[in-house]
C-alpha positions as CSV (number, residue, x, y, z in Angstrom):
1,M,53.4,-24.2,94.6
2,D,54.3,-24.9,91.1
3,G,52.2,-22.0,89.9
4,I,54.1,-19.6,92.1
5,K,57.5,-20.9,91.0
6,T,56.4,-20.6,87.4
7,S,55.2,-17.1,88.0
8,M,58.3,-16.1,89.8
9,E,60.3,-17.6,86.8
10,S,58.2,-15.7,84.3
11,L,58.7,-12.5,86.4
12,E,62.5,-13.1,86.4
13,I,62.6,-13.6,82.7
14,S,60.4,-10.5,82.1
15,L,62.8,-8.4,84.3
16,K,65.8,-9.7,82.4
17,R,64.2,-8.6,79.1
18,L,63.2,-5.4,80.6
19,A,66.8,-4.7,81.7
20,S,68.1,-5.7,78.3
21,A,65.7,-3.4,76.6
22,V,66.6,-0.5,78.8
23,E,70.3,-1.2,78.2
24,A,69.7,-1.1,74.4
25,L,67.7,2.2,74.9
26,E,70.5,3.7,76.7
27,W,73.1,2.5,74.1
28,A,70.9,3.9,71.3
29,T,70.4,7.2,73.2
30,D,74.3,7.5,73.8
31,L,74.9,6.8,70.2
32,R,72.3,9.4,69.0
33,V,73.8,12.1,71.3
34,R,77.4,11.4,69.9
35,H,76.0,11.6,66.4
36,D,74.2,14.9,67.1
37,E,77.2,16.4,68.8
38,A,79.3,15.5,65.8
39,R,77.2,17.3,63.3
40,A,76.2,20.2,65.5
41,T,78.0,22.8,63.6
42,T,76.0,25.9,62.9
43,P,76.1,25.7,59.1
44,E,75.0,22.0,59.1
45,E,72.1,22.8,61.5
46,F,71.0,25.8,59.3
47,A,71.2,23.6,56.2
48,L,69.1,21.0,58.1
49,M,66.5,23.6,59.3
50,Q,66.2,24.7,55.6
51,D,65.7,21.3,54.4
52,D,63.1,20.7,57.1
53,R,61.3,23.9,56.2
54,S,61.4,23.1,52.5
55,R,59.8,19.6,53.2
56,L,57.3,21.1,55.6
57,A,56.3,23.6,53.0
58,V,55.8,21.1,50.3
59,E,53.6,19.0,52.8
60,L,51.6,22.1,53.9
61,D,51.0,22.8,50.1
62,A,49.8,19.3,49.5
63,A,47.6,19.3,52.6
64,V,46.0,22.6,51.5
65,D,45.3,21.3,47.9
66,R,43.8,18.1,49.5
67,S,41.7,20.2,51.9
68,R,40.4,22.4,48.8
69,A,39.7,19.3,46.7
70,L,37.7,17.7,49.7
71,E,35.8,20.9,50.2
72,S,34.9,21.1,46.5
73,A,33.8,17.4,46.4
74,N,31.8,18.1,49.6
75,T,30.0,21.1,47.9
76,E,29.3,19.0,44.8
77,A,27.9,16.1,46.9
78,A,25.7,18.6,48.8
79,K,24.2,20.0,45.5
80,R,23.6,16.5,44.4
81,L,21.9,15.4,47.5
82,A,19.7,18.6,47.4
83,H,18.7,17.8,43.8
84,A,17.9,14.4,44.7
85,A,15.9,15.4,47.6
86,E,13.9,17.8,45.4
87,A,13.3,15.0,42.9
88,I,12.2,12.6,45.6
89,E,9.7,15.3,47.0
90,R,8.3,15.8,43.5
91,V,7.8,12.1,43.0
92,L,6.1,11.7,46.4
93,G,4.0,14.8,45.7
94,R,2.7,13.2,42.4
95,L,1.9,9.9,44.3
96,A,0.0,11.6,47.1
97,P,-2.3,14.1,45.2
98,D,-4.4,15.0,48.4
99,S,-1.4,16.1,50.3
100,E,-0.7,19.8,50.9
101,P,2.2,21.5,49.0
């Protein structure tokens, strides 16, 4: 019977913690809504969108540059692997003179 009592106590504690978390979330949401309403003027929103656009443009440029660098590195690695494979084939061809070309 102690196991059930302990489980019920744990459940009650968990429910209290959940209720507390929901209250905190509601409070934070309410605060955010009030904050958003306070700054929701058109010029401010436009300025925020321009800032976001500028930030996103910088991030996009960085991502494109990284993509190009990775593509270049991939091409270089492929070339080096091809050269290494050719060298290995030449060495193996020398070791097995009776093999066909």
